[in-house]
N, C-alpha and C positions, 0 to 999 in steps of 0.2 A: 840417274834419277831425272824425271821430267821436270822442266822449269815451271813452277807454279805461278811465276810472275810476282812473287813476293820479295825477291831479292834476298840478300843474305840475312836480313833481319826479320823476315817473316812477311805475312801478307800486307800489301799496301792498302792503306785506308784512304779512300777518296773523300776529301772535304768539299762539299757542295755549298752553294749560296743558301742563305736562310729561305724558308718557304715564304710564299706571299703573305700568309696569315701572320707569321712572325714579323715580317717587314712592316706590315700594316700596323701591327700592335706597337712596334717600336716607334714608328712615325707618329702614331696617335699619342703615345706617351710623351714624345718630344714636344709635340704641339701643345699638349696640356701643361707641361713644365714651363714652356715659354709664356703661355697665357697666364699661368699662375704668377710667374715673376712679373709680368706686365701689370697684373691686377694689384700685386703688392705695392709696386711703385705708384700706381694710379690711385690707390686707396687714400693715401695721405693727401693728395691733391683734392680728391673728391670730398673728403670730410671737411677740409678747410673751406671749400666753396660752400658746402651746406651750412657750416657754422656762420660764416659771414652773411649768408642770405638770411639766416634765422635772426640775426641782430640788426638787419636792415642796413648793413654797411657793405653790401656786395660791391659797390663802386670802389671802395678801398682795395678790395681783393683784385678786381679786374685792372684797375689803374696800375697797381704795383706789379701784377703779373705781366701785363703787356709791356710795361717799361723794361722789366727784366728780360723778357723775350726779345724785345727790340735791340737792347744793348748787346745781348748775347749773340744775336745773328749778325748785327752790323760789325762789331769788333772781332767776333770770331771769324767772320768771312774776310775782313781786312787782313787779319794776321795770317790766315791760311793762304790768301792770295799773295801777300808779300813774300812769305817763305817759299810757297810753291813756284811762283814766277821766277824767283832768283835761282832756285834749283834747276828749273827747266832751262833758264837762260845759260847757266853755267854748263849744263849738259850740251846745249846747242853750240856753245862757243868752244867746245873741246877741240884739241888739235886732231887733224886727220890721222896722224901716225904718232905713236908714242915712242920715245927714245928707247933704244935697246940697252937697257941698264938693269942691274939686279933689282933696283927699286921698282922699276916699271914691270919687270917680270913677276915680281911678287904681287903687285897690284892687279895684274891680269887675272889672277885667280878670283879676286873679289869682283872684278868687273864681269867676268863670265858667270859667276854665281848670281849676280844681281840682274844681269841682262834680261832673263825671261820674265822677271817680276818688276821691271822698272816702273810701270804705271801704278802697280799696287803699292810699291814702296813710297812713291811720290804721294799717292792718295793717303796712305797711312800717316806719313809724317805731317802733311798739311792738316789732316783731320785732327791729329793729336794736338798740335799747337793751336789750332782753331778752337777746339773744345776748352783748352786751358785758358786761352785769352778771353773767350766768350764768358766763361764762368767768372773770371776775375772782373770783367767789365760789368756783368749783371749786378755785382755787389755795389756798384757805384750809382744805383738808381736814385738815391737821395741827392747825390751831387748833381746828377743830370736834371732832376725835377727842380731843384733850387736854381740851377743856371737858367733853365728855359722859362721859369715862372718868376724869377727874381724881380722885386720892386725896389724902388729907390728908398734909401734911408733918409734922404734930405739932409745929410750931414757929410762933410768932406774931411778927409784926413789932412793934418796940418803940413805934411811934407810934399806930397804929390798932387794935392788938391783934387783927388778922385773921390767919388761917392763911396761911402762905406760898403755899399752893395757890391762893388767891384771885388773887395777883399772877402766878403762873406759868401757871395754867390758865384762870381765869375772866376776868380783866381784858382779856387780848388778844381774847377773843371779844366782850366788851362793846364794845370799841373798834371792832372790825370792824362790828358791828351799827350803831353810831353813825355810822360813816363811810358805810355803805350808806344809812342813813336820810337823811343830809345829801345824798348824791348823788341819791337818789330825789326828795327835796323840791326841790332846785335844778332838776333836769331838768323836773319837773312844773311848777314855777313858770315856767320859760322857755317850755315848750310851751303852757301856758295863756295866758300874756301874748301870745305870738305869735298864737294863735287868736283871742283877744279883739280884738286890733288888726286882724286880717284881716277880721273880721266886724263891726267898728264898735263893739265894747264899750269899746275904748280909743281915744282920739284924741290926736294930738300937735299938729296945727296947726289943726284944725277949731274954729270958734267954739263957745262953750257949755261944758258940763261935760266934763272930760277923761275921765271913766269913768262907765259906767252903774252903777246900784246893784248889779246882779247881778255885774258884773265886780269891783267894789270888794269885795263880800262874799267872792267866790271867792278872789281874790288875798290878801285879808287872812287868810283861814283858812290858806292855804299859808305865808304869812309867820309866822303864829302857830305853826305846826308847826315851822318853821325855828328860831324863837326858843326854843321848848320844847326842841328838841334841843340848842340852845346851853346851856340851863340844865343839861341832863343832862351835857353835856360839862364844864361847870364843876364839877359834883359829882364826876365821875370823875377830873378833874384833881387833886382833893384826894388821892386814893389814888395817882395817878400820880407825885406828888412823892416817894414812897418808892422808886421805881425810875427817877427822873429822873437823867440824867447832866449834869454841869456841870464847868466848870473851877474848880479849887481849888488853892491853894498847897500844901496838905498832900500831895496825890497827884494823879497823872494819872487820868483816867477816873473821877472821883468819882461815886458813885451814892448817892442818898438825900437826906433833908432835911438842911439846915444851919440855922443860927440864923435867918437871914432867911426861909427857907421856913416854918419852924414858927411864927414870930411875925409874919410879914407876908403871905406868899403864901397860907398856909392860911386865915387869916381872910378875906383878900381873895377867895379862890375861893368861900367860903361866902356872902359878901355879894353877889358877882356872881351866884351861883345864885339868890338870892332876887330880885334885880332882874330877872333874865332871866325868872323865873317870872311876876312881875307884868306885865312887858312882854308876855309871851305872852297873858295874860288880856286885856289891852287890845286886842290884835289880834283875838282871838276876839270881843270885844264889838262890833267893827265890824259884825258881822252884824246887829245891832239899831240901832246908832247911825248907821250909814252915813256916817261921817266918819273921815278919817285923822288928825285933829288929835291925839287922845290917843295912839294907837299911835306916831305919829312922834315925839312928845315923849318917850314911854317908851323908844323905840329910841335916841334921841339921848342920853338919860340913861344907858342901858346902855353905849353907846360911850364916853361921857365917864367913866363909872365904871371901865370897863376900863383907860382910860389913867391915871386918877388913882390908883385903888385897886390895880389890878393891875400898874401899872408904876412910877409916881412914888413911891408910898408905900414899896414894898420898897426902892427905891433910896435913899430917905432913911434908912430903918432901917439899911441896909448901911453908908452913909456915916458916920452920926453915932452909931450904937450899936455896930456890929460892929467896924469898922476900928480905932477907938481901943484896943480891948482884944480883938482877934480871937481870940487863943489861949484866953483864959478863956471867951469866949462860945461858941466852937466845940468846946470840949473834950468835952462830953457827946455831941455828934453824931459827933465823930471816934471816940469809944469805940464807938458803935453801928456805925460803918462798919468799924472794926477787927474787932469780934466777928463781924459778918455775913460779911465777906470771908473770914476764916479758916475759918468754918464752911462757906461755900459752896464753897470750893476744897479742903476736907478737909485743911487745914494747921493746924487748931486744936490738934492733939495733937503738933505738932512739938516735939521736946525740944531746947531751946537751953541749952548749957553753955559756960561760959568755959573757954578753953584757952590755956595760956601761949604755946605756939608755939616755945618753946625747951626743949632737952633738960634733964632733971633728973639725968642720969647722966653721970659722967665715965669710966666703965668702957667702953672701946671694944669689948672682947671681948663684954661683955654686950649692948651695942647691936647688934653684928653678929649675935649669936644671936637677938635680938628681931626684927631685920629679916627673918630667915628665916621667922618665923611670922606676921609682920604682914600679909602679903598674898601672893597668887600673882601675881607681877609679869608682866603680859602684854606680852611683847616682840614678839608678832605683832600688829601694829595692823591691825584689819579695814578701816580706811580707807585703808591703804597697800598691803597685800599682794595685793589682787585681781589686779593684773597678773602676779604670780608664779603664782597659781592658773591664770590664763589661759594663761600660757606653758608651764607644766609639766603641766597637766591638761586643757587645752582639747581636745586630741587631733585635732579637726577644726575647720575654719573656721566651720562652721555651728553651733558651740556657743559659749556665752558665759557669763560670770559677772557678777553685779552689781558695780558700781563700789565699793560699800561692802558688805563681807561682814557676817555676823552673829556674835554671841557667844552661845554657849549652854553648857550643862554636860552632859558625857557621862562615863561611867565607862570607865576604861582596862582593859587586860587583867587587872589586879590588882584590879579592882572599886573603884578609888579615883576619886572624882569630880574632874574637872578642867575648867578653862575651855577652851573649844574654839572655834576660828574655823571657820565653816561657810558653805558656799555651794552652790547647785544648778547643775549643768551644764545650762543651759536652751538652747532652740533659738534661733539667731540667723538669721532669715530673710535678712538682708542678706549673710550669708556663704555662701550656696548656690553650688555650682559653676556652676549654670545656672539662671537665673530664668525660669520660665514658670508658667502657671496650675496645671498638674498638679503640678509640683515644689513650688510655694508652698503648695498647699492639700491635696494628696493624699499625696505621697511623704514630704516632710519635715514631720512633724506633732508631734514631741515631743523634749524633751531627755532626758538619761539620767544619773541618779545624783547622789549627794551626795558632795561633796569636803569633808573635814574635816582640820584640823590642830591640834596642840596650841598653846595660846596662850602657854605659858611656856617653850618650848624651840624650837630650830631644827633643821633637817635638815642632812644632809651631802651631799646630791645635788641641786644643789651646796651648798657650805658657805654657811650663812646663809639658805637657802631655808626655806619652811614644813616643819615636821615632820609629815608627813601621817599621819593615823591611818585615813583612808578615801580610797582613790585608785584609779586605773585605770579601764578601760572594758571590761566592766562593773566597777563598783567592788568592792573587797574591803577588809577591815580590821576595825576594832573594832565596827562597827555591825551585823554579822551579816547575815542574809538579810532582804531587804525588797523591795518592788515599786519598781524603780528608774526606771521610765518617768515622765517629767514632762510631762503634757499640759496642766497648768494652772500658770502661774507668773507672776512679776512682769514678765517680758519677753515673755510670749506674748500678743501683742495681735491677731494675725491669726486668721481663722477657719480651721478644718480640717474636711475631710470624710473620715470614717474608717469602717471596718467593712464596706465594700462590696467590689466586685470588684477595685478598685485596691489593691495591696499597699503598705504603708508601709515605709520604711527604718527599721529598728530601731537598728542601730549598725554601724559598720565596724571590725572588729578581726579580723585573720586571715580576711579575706573579708567580704562584705556579708551582713548578716543582715536579714531582713524579718519583718514581723509584721502582724497585723490586730487592730485594737482590739477588746477583749473586754468593756469596761465598758458600763454601761447609761446613761452620760451622754449629753448632747446630745439633739437632736430628730431623729426618724426622717424620712428623705427618700424613703421607699418610696412615699408618696402623691404623685401628680402635682400635686395641689392645693397640698400643702406646698412642693413644689419651685418651683411658680410663685410662691407667696407670698414665698419667700426670694429668688428671682430678682429680684423687684421690690424687696424691702426692702434687699437688698445691691447693687442695681443691677448684677447680674451675670447676664446672660441664659444663660450656659453652664450654670448650675445647672439650668435647665429641660430641656436636651436633651443634656447630656454623657453619653457612654457609660460614663464612669468612675463614675457613680452608679447604683446598682441596689439590689437587695434587701439589707437590712442596713445600708445607708449611713446615717450619722448626722452631723449638722453640729454642731460644737463652736464656741461663741463666748462672749463675755463671760468671758474665760479668766483674767484677772488676779484674785488673791484680793480685792483692793479692790473691783473691779467687782461681783463676785458677792455680797459681803457687803452692799454698798450697795444692790444691787438687791433682795435678800430682806428687808432691814431699812432702808428709806429714812428711818426716823426716828432712825437712829444716825449719829454722827459718827465717821469711821474714822481710826485712827492712821496716820501716814505711813509706818510701817515694819513691814510683815508679815515674819515670819521663819519658816524651815522647821525642822521637827524630825522625826526618825524615831520614830514611835510605833506600837507593836504591828505591826511589819512594813509600815508605810505611811509615805510622806512626807506630812506634814500641814503646811499653811501655818497659822500661828497669827496671828490678827488681833485686836488690841485695839480695842474700840469703846466710845464714850462716849455717855452721855445728857447733854444740856445744856439750859439754859433761860436766857433773858435777863430773867427776871422775879423774881429773888431780891432782896427789899427790902434796901437799904443796901449790898449787896455790889458792889464796884467791878468794872467790866467790863474784859475783855481781848479782843483780836482774835486768834483762834486761829492763823491762818496766820502772822501776824507774830511772835507769841510763840514759836512752835515752830521758827522759822528759826534756823540757826546757820551756822558756817563750812562745813558739809558739804552743806547743802541746796541750794546754788546749782546744782550739777551732779552730785551723787552720791546724795543721799538726798531723798526726798519729805518734804513737810510735811503737816500736817492739811489735807485738801482744802478744807474750808469756811473762808471768810474772814470769816464772820459774827462779831459780837460776842456774847459770852456772859458771864454772871456767876455761873454754877453749872456744875460739871462733875463727873462720876463715871465711873470706869472700870467700868461696870456689866455689860458683856458681854465674854466671851472667845469668839471665833469661830474655827472651823477650816474649812479648805478642803482637801479631799483632792487631792493633786497628780496622781493617776491618773484618778479618776472625777469630780472636781469637786464632790463632795457638800459641802454647807454645813451646818454645825451651829452653833447659837448656844447658849451656856451662860450662865445667870445667874451673875454674879460678886458684885456688890454686892446682897446680899439685903435691904438696908434702903432702897434708893434709891426714893423715891416716883415719880420720873419713869419709871423702868423699870417699876414696878408699873402705872402708868397705861398705858404702851404695851403691856404684857402683857394688860391688859384689852381694849385695842383690837384686838390681834392675838393672840388666845388660841392656845396650842399652838405658837407659833413659837420660843419660847425655852425650852430645857430647864432643869430645875432644877440647881442647883449640885451636888447630890449625884450627878448622872449623869456628872460629869467623871471619866474613867478615871484611875487613879493614874499610868500611864505618861505621860499628857498633863500631869497636874499637875506632874510632875517638870520639865517644860520651860516651864511658864508663868512669866512674869517681870513685873516692874513696867514699865509702858510708858514709853518715852522722852518722848513728846509731853506726857503728863500731868505728868511730872517737870519738863519745861521750863516748862510753865505755872506750876507750883507754885514753882519756883525764882525765876521772874520776880516773882511776887507776894511772895515772901519777902525780896526785896531791900529792901522797905519794911515788910511786915507781920510781920517777926520782932519788931518793936517793938510792945509792947502798952500802953505809957504814952502817953496822948494828947498831953501836952506835948512829949515827946521825938519822937513821930511828927510833930507839927506842925513842929518845928524842923528835922527831917531830919538831925540831927547824927550819927545812927548808920545812915544809909542806905548800902546796898551797891549794887554793880552786877555783872553777869556780865561777866567780862573777855573781851576779844577773844582768839581762838585764836592764840597766838604761833607755832605750828608750821605754820600754813597761810597761803599767800600770798593766798588769797581773804579779803576782809573778812568778819567775822561773829563771833558769840559762840563761845566754846569749847564744843564739844559735851560732853554728859555721857558718862561711860565706865562700862561694866559691868566689874566687877572683884571677885574674891573677896578680901575684906580683913576686918580686925578693927578695929572702932572701940574707943576707950578704954572700958574697963569690960566688954567682951565677952570671953568665954573662948575662942571659936573664930571662925574666919573665916566670913563670910556672903557669899553672892553678892549684890553691892550695885550700885547705880547712884550715881555720885558726881559732884560738881562743886565748883568753887571760886568764891569771891566776892572782890572787892576793894572797899575803901571807895570811895564815889562820888567820882570825880575823882582817885583815887590809885592807884599801881601795886602797892602792897604787899598782902599777903594779909590779907583782912578776916575770912573765915570759910570753913569747909569743910562741905559738906553730903553726907550719904549716906542712902539709903533701902534698907531690906531688900528686895531684889528677888526673893527666892526664894519662889514662891507656896506651896510646901509648908511654909514656916516659920511658926511661930505669931506671929512678929514681922513678918510681911509687911506692907509699907506703912508701917512705923514710920520717921518722918523724924527724923534726928539732925543737929543743927547745932552746930558748934564755933565759937564766937565768939572770934577771936584777940585776946588782950589785950596783946600786945607787937608790936613792929615785925618782921615776917617778910617775906622776899622773896616776891613774888607770881609767878605763872607767867611773865608777860612779863619780869620782872627776871631770873628764872632763865634763860630762853631767851637774853636779851641777854648775860648773863655767859658762857653756853655759847658763843655765837657769837664772843665775844672771847677765848676760852680758847686758849692757845698750842698745845696738843695738837690742838685742832680746826682751828686755822689751818694747822698742818702737814699734817694729814689732808686738808684741802681742797686745799692746794697739790699734794700728791701725786696727788690725783684728776684735776687738770687735765691731767696727762700721759697719763691713760688715757681722756680724753674721757668721764668719768663725772660725774654730779651727786650731790649729797648730798640726802637726804630725811629729814626728822625725823618720827618716829612720835608716838604719843600721849604727852603729858607727864602721867604718872600722879603723883598726889599721895596720899600715905599718911601718916596720923598715926602717929607713932612716939615713944614715951617723952617726951611733952610737946612734941616738935618735929614737923616735917614732912619726910618723905623724898620727894624728887622722883626719878622714874626715867623716862628717855626713850630708847627704841631709836633708833638712827641707821642708815639704809639708804643703800646706793649703787645708782645706776641709770645704765645707759649702757655705753659701751664695747662689749664683745662680747656683753653681755646687756642687753636693754632691759626689764628688770623689776627691782624692788627686792630686794636681798639684805641681810640684817642683817649689818653689819660692826662696829658699835661700840655701846656702851651708856653713856649719860651718867647720872650720879647727883649729887645735891646734898643736903647735910644741914647745916643751920646755915650757916656762912659758906664751907664747902668745896664745891667742884665738881670732879668728875673725869670723865675720858673714857677708857674702857678697852675692851678687846677683847670682853669678855663681861659678863654680868650678875654672875656671881660675882666677877670681878675688880673690877668697879665698886663693889660693896658692900664688898669688902675695902679698897679704896683710900679710899672716902669716910669709912670709920670708922677708917682707919689701922691695919688689922689685917693681919698677914702671913698667907699661905696656911696656914702650919703651925699658926697659932693657931686655925684653924677646923677643925671636924670634916670630914674629907674622905672621902667614900664610896669604897668599893672600886671600882676601874675595872671596866667590864663585861667586859673581856677578861682580867681577873685576879681570878677569884673567890677567896673566902677559902680558904686551905689550898693554893693552887696552888703547885707546887714548881718552876715553870719557872726557868731560869737567869736571873740578872740581866743587863741589857743590857750589851753590850761597851763598853769605854772605851778611850781612847788615840787617838793621831794617826791610826792606820790606820782605826779605826772612824769617826773624825770625817770623814776624807776620803771614805770610802765612803758615809757618810750624805749628804754634800754632793753627791756624784755622783748618788746615787739621787734626791735632791731635784730636781736639774737635769733628770734624765730624766723624773721624774713631772710637772714643770712643762711640759716640752715636749709630753708626751703629752696633758696637759690642754688646752694651746693648740690642738693638732690636733683634739681632740674638740670644742672650742668652734666651730671653723670648720665642722665637719661637723654641728653641732647634735646631737651624740651625747651625751645627758645621762648615760646609763648609764656610758659610758667616761669622761666628765668626772668623775663622782662617784668612780669607781674611782681615777682619777689623783689626785684631791684627797685620798683616803684614804691613798694611797701617799706623797704629799707630806707629809701630817701625820705618818705613821709615821717618815719620814726625818728630819723636824725633831725629833721626840722623841728619836730615836737620837743626833742631833747634840747635843742639850741634855744627854743622859745622859753623853756622852763628855767633857763639859767639865771635871770634876775632874782627870782625868789628862791633859788636853790643854794644861794650863798657860795657860788663857785662850783657847785657840783656838776654843772654842765661840762666841766673839763673832763669828766669821766665818761661822757657820752661817746659811743662808738664812733670812730672815724673823725673825732674833733679834738683839738687841743687849743686851749686858751681862746683867743679871739678868732681862730680859724674855723669858723662855724660852717655847717653844711650848706647854708643858703648864701654863702659868700659868692658862689659862682653864679648867682642869679642876675648878676649885672648884665644889662642888655648888651648883646652883641649887635651893635647898630650897623656896622659895615656900610654897604652901599644902600641896600633897600631894607636893611634889617629893622624889623619891629618885633622880632621874636626874642624870647628870653632864653639865654644860653645856659641851661641847667644840665646839659648833657654830660658834662664832665665834672660837675660840682662834687660828686661823691667819690671818695677814694676807691681804689679797686676793691672788689668784694672780699678777696682773701685777706687784704690788709684791714679793712674796716671791720669785717667779721671777727678777725682774730683779736683785735683790740676789744671788741664788744665782749667776747667770751672771757678774756682775762679780767676785765674790769667788773663785769657783772658777777663773775664767779667769786 
């Protein structure tokens, strides 16, 4: 048979190269893939640049970027050169002929396989180590900027007499350089040793010398560099002792030298530095001696010295010199730690005064009068009443209030300043009637309005609710006209696209109102390139092709105040609680920001996130974001974020802070001078809570300035647990307008209590002047209690066991309601302490808290009454007639209206009217008609007053009036709640709960 050329398996198939068209297509696809990958990597960079430009802080972006790039290139190149040069040198110094041994024969295969690609292998290794080193170095941009821009503190450490700036700004950079040097040397040593071994310069099993002279010299130089760096490390460790943390009986997180450090470790480090320097010289001498004998002996001596001098000797000093008389030995160093810590945390000027804790006055009338002027007792607890704001002012499900409201100061209609509970009606994306991409990001874009209520009084619609001074949708009230739209807020975390063809829902009230964003915030999406970049960055392809985006469309993101301030000032530590204020017709978020360092010599360290936690931070309030340890902190910057256009402004606050001065040099023009703060804004600035919590934690120990007493811990305090909160945690500080002993007038203050360590009684009371406009702003005052006084936990425990409280709780069980305790306020009064605690009910027909009772305690007496006025009267044993009672609002001076009717007929009519009003109120509750409910409650109150007024002629029949018993008449709660500026009559909680009052009315009238 003829051969067909196919072989035994059939015809041969010839495989040719792909056609030109296929090759072109593949190349095109490859290029597109590469371009797509490049665009994905570039998109994040581009959108960041656009965002920083939109907020007018592009200099922050460029400064940070160029600093990172510079560090990446410099240190990446240095590392690549160090490793690459040593590999090249090791290859250059290889022996001309390798020994004929099994070891070398096996290595020949590797040498031959590597030989054609030597340059590429060298480039790959150097590039890899360069990229890793450069990326690591770029993360040190803060360290570099602080080093290059550092300014003097003007204070010297007590041991080495160096300016604090050396430890805060210079030493961290020197340590980074040292660490980089160690890394470069070790990698070079490993790379050189491997190369020498591969090319025969080092031998492990071959007969003869283990290393050639060239390899010996090369490696000895690298080892000499390593030991030289170790000598530098020993020298820097001497200064590091001033900022070293250690465990010490005197205090947690001790920082600085102790006796053993100054008398054992410090000389040991100096001796080890000298030994290491000599050892390095011996390694370098190997270039000429070509022997390892002396370097190895020197290195062994250095290791032995490190064990004996650096470890054993200090242990002996500690055991036999310090421990037998530790208090006396450590006293000078404890004093240095106390002084440095108090200075670093700005508590060195805290005023500590002894305070008896017991009243010096027996005149109950005088005490009652003093109580009125001692404080503006805030019965509206911002940590409790948020659900009441939500229920009464939410208006729509897609609005929300924060779980913890804020306390600020606003002037009422009479121009008097008062403590005010305030919250913003922010957007709640989870409450939308229908969730889709258009609704989430185009239609529902903003919240609406400020809701504010008086802190010292309650409302009557319903009784016990907040007394709103700004309410409604749109809001109206005491704040006047302002821009009410809230595009930036604490709960606004999703992005929104505004200003384009798609209209936004403004608010719904008597019909749906729409709007289109007119601000200049956000980034324009008019460019297709920008849209593509954001589509990639947000992983949302609809941004690229959606018809809802067009000319004028802008994308808003990074919308929480904390995010915006952190982004424009990444060198600041942000307070956990931003708060809103209406300033010059705009809603401004006020954000406190701190400058910190971990390098203040002798100052004890604290972990910010842990120190700023309390009973409310679990699920209601944030803490300082950073969990890093610091030992110096200043509230150096006050920042604002406009709730409408998101503009961020940074204002200098602490004009003496060297850390802020350093960062202002690094980022010039980003922080405005303090003189630029508008007066309206100044009126709302306050002392920050997180700084206060850090300072109070330090003051539990550092209020003591005597080293012996500090060491013994005999006067140590602790921050008590919050007795009013079911969640574990420290009692939170409270903002309160109050008067400390020696002050003539009330000051807006931030207050807290201490108990002796391990004890429940009151140990001290702390207050700081929190009004930024006050000349005494930031002044810390401590009252050290010198007698046994009930602490917050003991007061709460006594209150829980009070008979009136027990009866009140029993009555609540029938109404399916729960009791909620408000803030337990502590106020110094005439040598003693007055405790005031509002008590709320929640449940039944209303699922939000209403103020029903007020508890008060002074000395050994504790009372539980219907109103603040009644509670103050009862706790001081004063009858209502003994106090100055303001004229009722509905009976102005000179009014000639007839006195109320008395007698059986009047009493019966009043009871019937009360029953009718109660029934109307219950019907209104079922319909959720709060206006009708409030009207019914007012009618019920009026009927109860008429029933009480009929008592004298009714022969005791008034005791049958609904909601009254004996002399506990309905108008008993009309005693004036004078507080700070109070000239209003506190009738808000004078009437018993509707269910209770109405029930009694029904039984008795029946």
